[in-house]
C-alpha positions, -999 to 999 in steps of 0.1 A, spaced: -654 163 412 -635 154 444 -604 172 430 -624 203 423 -639 203 458 -604 200 474 -592 229 452 -621 251 462 -616 242 499 -579 251 496 -589 284 480 -612 292 509 -585 285 534 -561 307 515 -585 336 517 -584 336 555 -552 357 558 -568 383 535 -599 385 557 -577 390 587 -557 417 570 -589 435 560 -602 434 596 -634 414 588 -624 381 604 -649 387 632 -678 386 607 -668 352 593 -673 316 604 -650 289 591 -671 258 588 -663 223 576 -667 231 539 -672 268 536 -666 303 548 -698 322 557 -699 360 559 -726 386 562 -730 404 529 -732 438 546 -699 432 564 -678 427 533 -668 454 509 -654 448 475 -628 470 457 -643 489 428 -624 485 395 -615 520 382 -609 506 347 -643 489 345 -626 457 331 -610 476 302 -574 467 294 -548 483 270 -519 468 253 -491 487 234 -467 468 212 -443 469 184 -430 442 160 -406 437 132 -407 416 101 -382 401 76 -391 387 42 -366 375 15 -373 361 -19 -354 359 -52 -354 396 -61 -356 417 -29 -351 421 8 -378 437 29 -381 447 66 -408 466 85 -415 481 119 -450 485 132 -467 499 162 -500 485 176 -526 496 202 -551 470 215 -581 479 237 -604 452 251 -631 445 276 -635 408 284 -659 391 307 -667 354 312 -691 353 282 -685 384 262 -657 404 244 -653 439 230 -621 445 212 -604 474 192 -571 472 175 -551 499 157 -519 494 137 -496 518 118 -463 510 102 -437 516 76 -424 489 52 -390 494 36 -376 475 6 -339 478 -3 -323 467 -36 -285 469 -43 -273 468 -79 -242 477 -99 -242 502 -128 -222 498 -160 -190 510 -145 -192 489 -113 -205 516 -89 -229 503 -63 -265 517 -65 -290 514 -36 -327 518 -43 -349 522 -12 -387 521 -14 -410 529 15 -447 519 18 -472 528 45 -498 506 62 -528 515 84 -554 492 99 -583 496 123 -602 465 136 -633 461 159 -650 429 172 -678 420 195 -683 383 207 -711 368 227 -712 334 243 -742 312 238 -732 280 257 -700 262 269 -694 252 232 -710 279 210 -703 316 203 -713 342 178 -700 376 169 -690 401 142 -659 420 132 -653 451 111 -621 465 97 -607 494 77 -572 495 61 -550 514 37 -520 498 21 -499 517 -6 -479 486 -15 -510 464 -21 -529 491 -41 -556 495 -14 -566 532 -10 -593 519 14 -606 484 22 -636 481 45 -648 447 57 -678 435 78 -679 398 88 -704 380 111 -694 345 122 -703 316 145 -678 294 164 -679 259 179 -655 247 206 -648 209 206 -639 212 243 -658 233 267 -644 269 267 -637 264 305 -609 240 296 -588 268 282 -563 265 309 -552 232 293 -561 234 256 -589 244 232 -598 235 197 -623 256 178 -640 258 143 -653 291 130 -673 300 99 -683 334 87 -694 354 56 -677 386 44 -689 418 28 -660 439 15 -658 473 -2 -625 481 -19 -612 513 -35 -579 511 -54 -551 535 -62 -548 521 -98 -570 500 -120 -567 463 -112 -562 433 -134 -601 429 -134 -605 465 -146 -618 478 -113 -611 510 -94 -636 501 -68 -659 471 -61 -681 453 -35 -673 416 -29 -690 388 -9 -672 358 4 -669 332 31 -642 319 54 -635 289 77 -609 286 105 -596 258 127 -576 269 157 -557 250 183 -540 265 215 -520 247 241 -514 267 273 -484 264 296 -473 282 327 -448 303 307 -472 312 279 -489 294 250 -484 277 217 -510 282 190 -516 270 154 -544 275 129 -556 267 94 -578 292 74 -596 290 41 -615 317 23 -629 324 -11 -652 348 -30 -687 337 -40 -686 351 -75 -655 331 -84 -644 302 -63 -611 300 -81 -602 332 -61 -593 315 -28 -566 315 0 -555 286 21 -530 293 49 -515 279 80 -501 299 109 -484 291 142 -468 311 171 -453 311 205 -462 337 232 -439 339 262 -446 359 294 -415 376 308 -429 393 339 -461 411 348 -477 425 317 -446 421 295 -444 394 269 -427 385 236 -440 365 206 -427 347 176 -450 339 147 -449 321 113 -473 321 83 -474 302 51 -502 304 25 -514 296 -10 -528 329 -23 -550 328 -54 -572 358 -45 -550 387 -55 -579 408 -70 -560 440 -60 -531 437 -84 -525 467 -107 -534 460 -144 -505 480 -158 -474 458 -162 -447 465 -137 -414 480 -148 -381 463 -141 -373 489 -115 -407 483 -97 -400 446 -97 -365 449 -84 -373 475 -57 -406 459 -46 -424 492 -52 -458 474 -56 -473 440 -50 -467 414 -77 -485 382 -86 -475 352 -65 -491 319 -57 -477 317 -22 -463 337 7 -441 328 37 -436 352 66 -422 353 101 -421 380 126 -414 388 162 -429 413 187 -429 427 222 -460 438 241 -469 455 273 -503 451 289 -519 474 315 -553 486 327 -578 467 348 -561 443 373 -595 426 379 -600 417 342 -586 382 347 -615 364 329 -602 335 307 -624 337 276 -609 321 245 -640 327 223 -630 339 188 -593 338 197 -569 332 167 
């Protein structure tokens, strides 16, 4: 408590040059523990952005396994409004994924096969704080992925979250647990291994997230589990981690890593893949695991007054 009081006192003293510059020092009295001002003598700057911020970014990805090499470039746009207790977020992504396979024909000539897949994703989320330890909210998303056989995939997911430390400790670290249920509507390009061209699915998910903040950025790590109610053998267990480094102003870079056991591939095409489709990675194939890493660069602009630190529902 004494440390906080000293910090608040130093902050008050630090505001004195600002009041002098604004020409309102005559309306203030500097007492032993506080600065007193007449409310009608102080004007506050209006935020033209109304606390909305915008972030434009791009990232690249590299994946290699036994039969192919894949790289992708993606563009993202994130829009958010964050206050001390609430969040509104929108996220848009579009990208191209390119797979290249090099082979030799019967006479030794090099052959290069290139396959291109498209990916689109739209995400929306609203989060409300209940207390220093509890939050609730919902997220919705829509996506299209030619590689994964999703013509459209729409998701609605309400959830609750508990923070083991008060959310106000975010400047040091925070550890949260989140649980939610999912309602998903999928429409596929081709018939799946479960003889579906479209289906509605219900499931659940649980997440444990840890973030450590530093002056230069932050380090984060998380574990996630999810499964479908109609068949608990269809599940996914994954771990992810990342580093975000602030360069200057609104410019930052990030490096992320993902590894997961994936036993929920309900979207796989029923028809057996040809040798060419396997070698050129033309469509998604059955796999019990996936490992990915990627990097990105982002630029943030918008409201300069939207400096609320609100880690609720952060991944």
